Kinemage of the C-alpha trace (Angstrom):
@kinemage 1
@onewidth
@group {chain A} dominant
@subgroup {mainchain}
@vectorlist {calphas} color= white
{ca unk a 1} P 0.262 0.247 -0.129
{ca unk a 2} L 1.306 3.446 -0.968
{ca unk a 3} L 1.111 5.653 2.547
{ca unk a 4} L 2.167 8.923 1.049
{ca unk a 5} L -1.674 9.432 -0.846
{ca unk a 6} L -3.416 7.819 2.192
{ca unk a 7} L -2.237 10.469 4.783
{ca unk a 8} L -2.767 12.946 2.063
{ca unk a 9} L -6.162 11.739 1.813
{ca unk a 10} L -6.916 11.715 5.838
{ca unk a 11} L -5.476 15.706 5.747
{ca unk a 12} L -8.150 16.276 3.363
{ca unk a 13} L -10.893 14.555 4.693
{ca unk a 14} L -10.410 16.203 8.261
{ca unk a 15} L -9.434 19.343 6.499
{ca unk a 16} L -13.236 19.235 4.899
{ca unk a 17} L -15.295 17.742 7.696
{ca unk a 18} L -13.815 20.867 9.628
{ca unk a 19} L -14.456 23.274 6.905
{ca unk a 20} L -18.229 21.712 6.255
{ca unk a 21} L -18.917 22.401 10.214
{ca unk a 22} L -17.624 25.548 9.899
{ca unk a 23} L -19.369 26.933 7.255
{ca unk a 24} L -22.754 26.386 8.395
{ca unk a 25} L -22.055 27.776 11.922
{ca unk a 26} L -22.582 31.331 10.944
{ca unk a 27} L -25.999 31.153 9.526
{ca unk a 28} L -27.326 28.476 12.262
{ca unk a 29} L -29.198 31.242 14.308
{ca unk a 30} L -31.096 32.670 10.916
{ca unk a 31} L -31.840 28.923 9.676
{ca unk a 32} L -33.727 28.193 12.873
{ca unk a 33} L -34.802 31.554 13.486
{ca unk a 34} L -36.921 31.416 10.056
{ca unk a 35} L -38.001 27.466 10.053
{ca unk a 36} L -39.492 28.546 13.848
{ca unk a 37} L -40.806 32.118 13.524
{ca unk a 38} L -39.045 32.953 16.607
{ca unk a 39} L -35.978 35.877 17.571
{ca unk a 40} L -32.413 34.527 17.092
{ca unk a 41} L -32.273 34.608 21.402
{ca unk a 42} L -35.170 32.368 21.295
{ca unk a 43} L -33.475 30.214 18.726
{ca unk a 44} L -30.376 29.715 20.741
{ca unk a 45} L -32.678 27.060 22.785
{ca unk a 46} L -32.881 25.141 19.429
{ca unk a 47} L -29.498 25.354 18.524
{ca unk a 48} L -28.562 24.033 21.935
{ca unk a 49} L -31.025 21.046 21.243
{ca unk a 50} L -29.179 20.169 17.988
{ca unk a 51} L -25.679 20.465 19.556
{ca unk a 52} L -27.186 18.034 22.667
{ca unk a 53} L -28.304 15.732 20.027
{ca unk a 54} L -24.927 15.418 17.967
{ca unk a 55} L -22.889 15.245 20.976
{ca unk a 56} L -24.959 12.189 22.357
{ca unk a 57} L -25.187 10.218 19.393
{ca unk a 58} L -21.386 10.971 19.150
{ca unk a 59} L -20.952 9.520 22.657
{ca unk a 60} L -22.791 6.749 22.089
{ca unk a 61} L -21.749 5.668 18.758
{ca unk a 62} L -17.853 6.731 18.469
{ca unk a 63} L -17.094 3.820 20.159
{ca unk a 64} L -19.291 1.284 18.390
{ca unk a 65} L -17.665 2.446 15.425
{ca unk a 66} L -14.411 2.459 16.549
{ca unk a 67} L -14.345 -1.111 17.374
{ca unk a 68} L -16.593 -1.614 14.038
{ca unk a 69} L -13.268 -0.338 12.583
{ca unk a 70} L -11.065 -2.851 14.479
{ca unk a 71} L -12.903 -5.631 12.771
{ca unk a 72} L -13.710 -4.715 9.213
{ca unk a 73} L -11.232 -2.498 8.687
{ca unk a 74} L -10.880 1.768 8.784
{ca unk a 75} L -11.657 2.351 4.789
{ca unk a 76} L -15.671 0.957 5.086
{ca unk a 77} L -16.376 2.731 8.379
{ca unk a 78} L -14.556 5.961 7.285
{ca unk a 79} L -16.636 6.479 3.825
{ca unk a 80} L -19.694 5.517 6.013
{ca unk a 81} L -18.907 8.530 8.295
{ca unk a 82} L -18.405 10.884 5.394
{ca unk a 83} L -21.475 9.719 3.524
{ca unk a 84} L -23.337 10.618 6.795
{ca unk a 85} L -22.354 13.960 6.936
{ca unk a 86} L -22.606 14.490 3.138
{ca unk a 87} L -26.484 13.413 4.167
{ca unk a 88} L -26.960 15.609 7.424
{ca unk a 89} L -25.944 18.790 5.167
{ca unk a 90} L -28.430 17.687 2.521
{ca unk a 91} L -31.401 17.429 5.033
{ca unk a 92} L -30.496 20.760 6.938
{ca unk a 93} L -29.919 22.298 3.554
{ca unk a 94} L -33.654 21.556 2.293
{ca unk a 95} L -35.129 21.266 5.626
{ca unk a 96} L -38.934 22.399 5.360
{ca unk a 97} L -38.893 22.344 9.509
{ca unk a 98} L -36.856 22.529 12.414
{ca unk a 99} L -37.724 18.417 12.898
{ca unk a 100} L -35.524 17.972 9.822
{ca unk a 101} L -32.522 19.824 11.006
{ca unk a 102} L -32.762 17.743 14.741
{ca unk a 103} L -33.091 14.222 11.935
{ca unk a 104} L -29.896 15.636 10.172
{ca unk a 105} L -27.652 15.955 13.565
{ca unk a 106} L -28.736 12.863 14.497
{ca unk a 107} L -27.631 11.108 11.623
{ca unk a 108} L -24.566 12.831 11.633
{ca unk a 109} L -23.476 12.260 15.251
{ca unk a 110} L -24.085 8.527 14.643
{ca unk a 111} L -21.799 8.246 11.488
{ca unk a 112} L -19.599 11.140 13.532
{ca unk a 113} L -16.294 8.926 13.927
{ca unk a 114} L -14.228 10.497 10.924
{ca unk a 115} L -11.753 11.814 13.426
{ca unk a 116} L -11.863 9.282 15.476
{ca unk a 117} L -11.610 6.190 12.707
{ca unk a 118} L -8.866 8.885 10.968
{ca unk a 119} L -6.879 8.778 13.772
{ca unk a 120} L -6.436 4.988 14.107
{ca unk a 121} L -5.912 5.260 10.167
{ca unk a 122} L -3.152 7.405 10.697
{ca unk a 123} L -1.846 4.874 13.736
{ca unk a 124} L -1.824 2.054 11.240
{ca unk a 125} L -0.125 3.667 8.571
{ca unk a 126} L 2.750 5.701 10.740
{ca unk a 127} L 5.654 3.922 12.209
{ca unk a 128} L 7.780 5.745 15.509
{ca unk a 129} L 9.485 8.098 13.338
{ca unk a 130} L 6.353 9.421 11.638
{ca unk a 131} L 3.630 9.085 13.937
{ca unk a 132} L 4.509 12.416 15.681
{ca unk a 133} L 4.506 14.344 12.610
{ca unk a 134} L 1.596 12.298 10.895
{ca unk a 135} L -0.759 12.810 14.291
{ca unk a 136} L 0.240 16.313 14.105
{ca unk a 137} L -2.040 16.656 10.695
{ca unk a 138} L -4.891 16.337 12.960
{ca unk a 139} L -4.188 19.815 14.506
{ca unk a 140} L -3.568 21.317 11.156
{ca unk a 141} L -6.380 20.179 9.789
{ca unk a 142} L -8.421 21.319 12.247
{ca unk a 143} L -6.899 24.857 12.644
{ca unk a 144} L -6.861 25.436 8.994
{ca unk a 145} L -10.294 24.416 8.578
{ca unk a 146} L -11.595 26.461 11.022
{ca unk a 147} L -10.240 29.382 9.478
{ca unk a 148} L -11.640 28.984 6.147
{ca unk a 149} L -15.056 27.180 6.702
{ca unk a 150} L -16.589 30.027 8.813
{ca unk a 151} L -15.518 32.478 6.663
{ca unk a 152} L -16.655 30.924 3.655
{ca unk a 153} L -19.739 30.263 5.387
{ca unk a 154} L -20.442 34.052 6.308
{ca unk a 155} L -19.495 34.918 2.618
{ca unk a 156} L -21.772 32.364 0.725
{ca unk a 157} L -24.835 33.490 2.878
{ca unk a 158} L -25.077 36.276 0.769
{ca unk a 159} L -26.212 34.083 -2.026
{ca unk a 160} L -29.156 32.873 0.808
{ca unk a 161} L -29.360 31.665 4.192
{ca unk a 162} L -28.976 27.669 2.718
{ca unk a 163} L -26.089 28.083 0.718
{ca unk a 164} L -23.443 27.141 2.764
{ca unk a 165} L -25.414 23.881 3.630
{ca unk a 166} L -25.252 22.975 0.015
{ca unk a 167} L -21.304 24.109 -0.178
{ca unk a 168} L -20.667 21.750 2.826
{ca unk a 169} L -22.710 18.763 1.129
{ca unk a 170} L -20.818 19.158 -2.324
{ca unk a 171} L -17.570 19.348 -0.583
{ca unk a 172} L -18.020 15.821 1.664
{ca unk a 173} L -19.839 13.904 -0.957
{ca unk a 174} L -16.774 14.688 -3.937
{ca unk a 175} L -14.258 13.699 -0.613
{ca unk a 176} L -16.374 10.368 -0.234
{ca unk a 177} L -16.527 9.690 -3.778
{ca unk a 178} L -12.789 10.486 -4.107
{ca unk a 179} L -12.166 7.971 -0.968
{ca unk a 180} L -14.268 5.454 -2.462
{ca unk a 181} L -12.427 5.164 -5.648
{ca unk a 182} L -8.917 5.921 -4.377
{ca unk a 183} L -8.271 5.661 -0.567
{ca unk a 184} L -6.537 2.005 0.062
{ca unk a 185} L -7.262 -0.039 3.431
{ca unk a 186} L -4.792 0.323 6.220
{ca unk a 187} L -5.422 -2.404 8.898
{ca unk a 188} L -4.155 -5.893 7.608
{ca unk a 189} L -6.355 -8.985 8.255
{ca unk a 190} L -4.331 -10.404 10.535
{ca unk a 191} L -4.684 -7.359 12.948
{ca unk a 192} L -7.852 -7.124 13.187
{ca unk a 193} L -10.498 -8.115 16.196
{ca unk a 194} L -13.818 -9.111 16.735
{ca unk a 195} L -16.463 -6.577 17.540
{ca unk a 196} L -17.182 -6.686 21.505
{ca unk a 197} L -20.138 -4.822 23.142
{ca unk a 198} L -18.202 -4.512 26.058
{ca unk a 199} L -15.160 -2.644 25.001
{ca unk a 200} L -17.817 -0.619 22.966
{ca unk a 201} L -19.011 0.929 26.124
{ca unk a 202} L -18.953 4.763 26.565
{ca unk a 203} L -18.970 4.802 29.952
{ca unk a 204} L -16.877 2.082 30.330
{ca unk a 205} L -13.868 4.868 29.303
{ca unk a 206} L -15.202 6.772 31.852
{ca unk a 207} L -14.437 4.451 34.790
{ca unk a 208} L -11.051 3.635 33.900
{ca unk a 209} L -10.320 7.278 35.185
{ca unk a 210} L -10.830 5.942 38.559
{ca unk a 211} L -7.795 3.724 38.792
{ca unk a 212} L -5.640 6.896 38.725
{ca unk a 213} L -7.118 9.032 42.098
{ca unk a 214} L -3.915 11.688 41.979
{ca unk a 215} L -5.000 13.219 38.932
{ca unk a 216} L -9.136 13.334 39.853
{ca unk a 217} L -8.880 16.669 40.708
{ca unk a 218} L -7.211 17.824 37.872
{ca unk a 219} L -9.518 15.762 35.348
{ca unk a 220} L -12.402 17.868 37.303
{ca unk a 221} L -10.360 21.130 36.614
{ca unk a 222} L -10.023 19.881 32.554
{ca unk a 223} L -13.734 19.196 33.106
{ca unk a 224} L -14.370 22.611 34.193
{ca unk a 225} L -12.924 24.003 31.440
{ca unk a 226} L -14.888 21.861 29.101
{ca unk a 227} L -17.979 23.137 30.083
{ca unk a 228} L -17.112 26.752 30.831
{ca unk a 229} L -15.969 26.936 26.932
{ca unk a 230} L -19.395 26.144 25.816
{ca unk a 231} L -20.337 29.634 26.809
{ca unk a 232} L -18.247 30.663 23.772
{ca unk a 233} L -18.647 27.531 21.591
{ca unk a 234} L -22.321 27.298 22.036
{ca unk a 235} L -23.456 31.132 21.967
{ca unk a 236} L -20.995 32.858 19.737
{ca unk a 237} L -23.238 33.191 16.989
{ca unk a 238} L -26.524 33.498 18.948
{ca unk a 239} L -25.453 36.277 21.352
{ca unk a 240} L -23.887 38.744 18.538
{ca unk a 241} L -26.494 38.083 16.166
{ca unk a 242} L -28.594 39.421 19.218
{ca unk a 243} L -26.256 41.714 21.332
{ca unk a 244} L -24.651 43.528 17.936
{ca unk a 245} L -26.989 42.448 15.116
{ca unk a 246} L -24.255 40.821 13.318
{ca unk a 247} L -24.752 38.941 10.312
{ca unk a 248} L -23.699 35.564 9.142
{ca unk a 249} L -20.538 37.647 7.224
{ca unk a 250} L -19.664 39.346 10.492
{ca unk a 251} L -20.081 36.100 12.517
{ca unk a 252} L -17.928 34.187 10.132
{ca unk a 253} L -15.113 36.491 10.132
{ca unk a 254} L -15.079 37.034 13.493
{ca unk a 255} L -14.675 32.779 14.158
{ca unk a 256} L -12.127 32.841 11.292
{ca unk a 257} L -10.300 35.377 13.589
{ca unk a 258} L -10.807 33.040 16.115
{ca unk a 259} L -9.421 30.253 14.534
{ca unk a 260} L -5.944 32.623 13.397
{ca unk a 261} L -5.577 33.086 17.137
{ca unk a 262} L -5.915 29.728 18.622
{ca unk a 263} L -3.587 28.430 15.941
{ca unk a 264} L -1.013 31.221 16.563
{ca unk a 265} L -1.464 30.260 20.415
{ca unk a 266} L -1.595 26.258 19.706
{ca unk a 267} L 1.145 26.193 17.186
{ca unk a 268} L 3.549 29.122 18.679
{ca unk a 269} L 3.091 30.784 21.730
{ca unk a 270} L 2.749 27.499 23.787
{ca unk a 271} L 6.216 26.353 22.381
{ca unk a 272} L 7.558 29.601 23.547
{ca unk a 273} L 5.618 30.367 27.138
{ca unk a 274} L 4.929 26.861 28.648
{ca unk a 275} L 8.956 26.007 28.639
{ca unk a 276} L 9.781 29.425 30.240
{ca unk a 277} L 7.042 29.690 33.045
{ca unk a 278} L 6.627 25.478 33.012
{ca unk a 279} L 2.883 24.070 32.930
{ca unk a 280} L 1.851 24.504 36.678
{ca unk a 281} L 1.990 28.587 36.114
{ca unk a 282} L 0.520 28.305 32.489
{ca unk a 283} L -2.466 26.470 33.953
{ca unk a 284} L -3.011 29.270 36.530
{ca unk a 285} L -2.085 32.067 33.964
{ca unk a 286} L -4.187 30.834 31.155
{ca unk a 287} L -7.468 30.006 32.948
{ca unk a 288} L -7.041 33.984 34.688
{ca unk a 289} L -7.043 34.573 30.388
{ca unk a 290} L -9.867 32.916 30.366
{ca unk a 291} L -11.881 34.091 33.152
{ca unk a 292} L -10.922 37.539 31.972
{ca unk a 293} L -11.978 36.964 28.373
{ca unk a 294} L -15.276 35.681 29.530
{ca unk a 295} L -16.296 38.446 31.575
{ca unk a 296} L -14.807 41.027 28.810
{ca unk a 297} L -17.224 39.137 26.711
{ca unk a 298} L -20.014 40.043 28.813
{ca unk a 299} L -19.707 43.231 29.455
{ca unk a 300} L -19.348 44.324 26.104
{ca unk a 301} L -21.129 47.243 24.483
{ca unk a 302} L -19.792 47.428 21.198
{ca unk a 303} L -19.089 45.501 18.566
{ca unk a 304} L -15.211 45.634 17.916
{ca unk a 305} L -15.068 45.244 21.731
{ca unk a 306} L -16.132 41.219 20.688
{ca unk a 307} L -12.910 40.951 18.561
{ca unk a 308} L -10.271 42.985 20.983
{ca unk a 309} L -11.395 40.636 23.948
{ca unk a 310} L -10.932 37.499 21.692
{ca unk a 311} L -6.875 38.288 22.599
{ca unk a 312} L -6.801 37.657 26.422
{ca unk a 313} L -9.802 34.698 25.650
{ca unk a 314} L -7.476 33.221 22.805
{ca unk a 315} L -4.145 33.605 25.141
{ca unk a 316} L -5.808 31.474 27.551
{ca unk a 317} L -5.616 28.246 25.171
{ca unk a 318} L -2.158 27.958 27.164
{ca unk a 319} L -3.873 26.412 30.060
{ca unk a 320} L -5.512 23.382 28.112
{ca unk a 321} L -2.010 21.815 26.826
{ca unk a 322} L -0.462 21.925 29.895
{ca unk a 323} L -3.129 20.859 32.424
{ca unk a 324} L -3.132 17.487 30.105
{ca unk a 325} L 0.529 17.079 30.002
{ca unk a 326} L 0.326 17.396 34.174
{ca unk a 327} L -2.553 15.238 33.992
{ca unk a 328} L -0.141 12.616 32.039
{ca unk a 329} L 2.664 13.208 33.688
{ca unk a 330} L 1.164 11.288 37.055
{ca unk a 331} L -0.201 8.375 34.686
{ca unk a 332} L 2.665 5.602 33.686
{ca unk a 333} L 3.608 5.416 30.298
{ca unk a 334} L 1.553 1.726 29.423
{ca unk a 335} L -1.431 3.561 30.447
{ca unk a 336} L -1.460 6.577 28.463
{ca unk a 337} L -4.037 5.243 25.603
{ca unk a 338} L -6.550 4.358 28.151
{ca unk a 339} L -5.949 7.748 29.779
{ca unk a 340} L -6.463 9.752 26.858
{ca unk a 341} L -9.609 7.678 25.728
{ca unk a 342} L -10.998 8.876 29.087
{ca unk a 343} L -10.439 12.393 28.919
{ca unk a 344} L -11.972 11.958 24.924
{ca unk a 345} L -14.951 10.575 26.533
{ca unk a 346} L -15.224 13.033 29.123
{ca unk a 347} L -15.028 16.022 26.635
{ca unk a 348} L -17.747 14.239 24.925
{ca unk a 349} L -19.860 13.897 27.667
{ca unk a 350} L -19.453 17.841 28.401
{ca unk a 351} L -20.374 18.460 24.823
{ca unk a 352} L -24.052 16.875 25.520
{ca unk a 353} L -24.327 18.678 28.764
{ca unk a 354} L -22.620 22.445 28.129
{ca unk a 355} L -24.584 23.194 25.223
{ca unk a 356} L -27.959 22.627 26.508
{ca unk a 357} L -26.815 24.585 30.026
{ca unk a 358} L -25.202 28.165 27.954
{ca unk a 359} L -27.857 28.082 25.486
{ca unk a 360} L -31.072 27.923 27.909
{ca unk a 361} L -29.406 30.323 30.209
{ca unk a 362} L -28.737 32.658 27.162
{ca unk a 363} L -32.603 32.139 26.085
{ca unk a 364} L -33.808 32.670 29.945
{ca unk a 365} L -31.783 36.063 30.080
{ca unk a 366} L -32.974 37.731 27.043
{ca unk a 367} L -37.037 36.729 27.286
{ca unk a 368} L -39.553 38.508 29.043
{ca unk a 369} L -39.965 35.984 32.079
{ca unk a 370} L -36.289 37.141 33.135
{ca unk a 371} L -36.341 39.700 35.971
{ca unk a 372} L -33.215 41.439 34.443
{ca unk a 373} L -31.886 41.463 30.917
{ca unk a 374} L -28.536 39.538 30.860
{ca unk a 375} L -27.578 38.496 27.195
{ca unk a 376} L -23.804 37.569 29.181
{ca unk a 377} L -25.325 35.231 31.839
{ca unk a 378} L -23.424 32.659 30.138
{ca unk a 379} L -20.064 34.356 29.784
{ca unk a 380} L -20.192 35.080 33.385
{ca unk a 381} L -21.283 31.643 34.211
{ca unk a 382} L -18.089 30.489 31.681
{ca unk a 383} L -15.931 32.704 33.447
{ca unk a 384} L -17.106 31.469 37.088
{ca unk a 385} L -16.318 28.091 35.667
{ca unk a 386} L -12.991 29.100 34.568
{ca unk a 387} L -12.409 30.622 38.252
{ca unk a 388} L -13.131 27.349 39.874
{ca unk a 389} L -11.088 25.313 37.253
{ca unk a 390} L -8.107 27.151 38.719
{ca unk a 391} L -8.855 26.990 42.374
{ca unk a 392} L -9.542 23.286 42.003
{ca unk a 393} L -6.072 22.843 40.027
{ca unk a 394} L -4.315 24.727 42.739
{ca unk a 395} L -5.381 22.811 45.352
{ca unk a 396} L -4.981 19.614 43.544
{ca unk a 397} L -1.352 20.414 42.326
{ca unk a 398} L -0.318 21.466 46.134
{ca unk a 399} L -1.324 18.067 47.682
{ca unk a 400} L 0.166 15.877 44.846
């Protein structure tokens, strides 16, 4: 098997996946609001349910598809995932009612194992010298896709609110066709194993965290970071559309700026700052910057402020890798894979809870039922969660 074309295809697959996801983010508030004939702030609650069903289906089905790929190979599972994403975008592009959006997100959540299976594919075709470089493609694809996707989605919205969904569907299905004719299988027959339900249990991986009591506090701190981040991830489009009347084009540009800042911090700044100040200080400073950014978002009174306040928020990104590195340092080398699988399940679980909490909080505090109008309520909660995470991390590190 020729490995280089396979690596290229995997990069393109992940890149297009993220572009497709980014394409639709700027227009989701307007699409939901239009289908349900409600204001954008009320549409945030329904957007939260769409994120919930996607995360729930992915949490349940990703381990199943991962185990199926161990029995039947990576290629069929990866192609199945790509086809599912294409169907999802078609459903959402032509959706006559909100229920169609819900069905589309359910399908994409069930089939949404492209990153999981692509990572397994990379592991199959890598050796000890190329593994780190090849896995770096995952981060590179995500960063580039998230810069380009929202920007293009915002621009395409000028052709109609559904145009980004059609573009995402075309990109994904073309990639599926290319993979069908070009992508070779990476898992040899002798390295396959039979599917076992007990190994496909998503809750089982979370139970493995009990094996590492010394990192329990740090894992809790990371969970609070994951939850708090949904104040931005789940609400940005709705908050800015409601508070500053941003169009999908402006939302797309702002998310492209987020992508550039995140890529700069993750690919450049971390390599300079963390070795100088150490992981522990990186955790504290990063979580403090996250909190400051969150509170500033909540207080922003003019549109330009949101772009400026993105700087301290994105600088907070130095905390995540430092926190994960510290957790990994407390676990023996032969248990690292198990730990990372557990942390991935944990992140999926917070993606089920976080969007519902944050979008409902925004919807309530911008509704007539609220005793006071506080559009930035999710950011305030997010800032509190980030501060709480720093306290938990500090106590855990001092006790270890």
